[in-house]
C-alpha positions, 0 to 999 in steps of 0.5 A, a space after each residue: 500500500 505504501 510502495 508507490 510513496 516509498 518509491 517516490 521518496 527512494 529517488 531522494 535517498 542517498 544510498 551511499 549514506 546508508 550503512 550495512 547495519 541500516 539496511 539490515 535493520 530495515 530488512 529485519 523490520 520489514 520481515 520480522 516485525 511486520 510479516 512474522 508478527 502479523 502471522 503469529 497474531 493471526 495464528 493466535 486469533 484463530 485459536 481463541 474466541 472472538 471476545 478474547 481476541 477483542 480484549 487483547 486488541 484493546 490492550 495492545 496500545 496500552 502494552 505498547 506504551 508501557 513497554 516502550 517506557 519500561 524497556 526503551 526509557 521513552 517519555 510518556 505523554 503527561 498532558 503538560 505542554 
């Protein structure tokens, strides 16, 4: 879905500025985080009832924010600007 926009922006990319580690991270993100995570999620949803899947879908944003705070040390929005 985003391929046309990515291809448009690829023309502006200075490929010599990207290191091997950058390309490895991009491939990892594309394969492991996107494809594998989706397949595991779909497999899990198939095995449980719809109500259980709905609860976990609702918990995903909360767990993502919590884990980013705990594991990565990211700042949590406090409402103050």
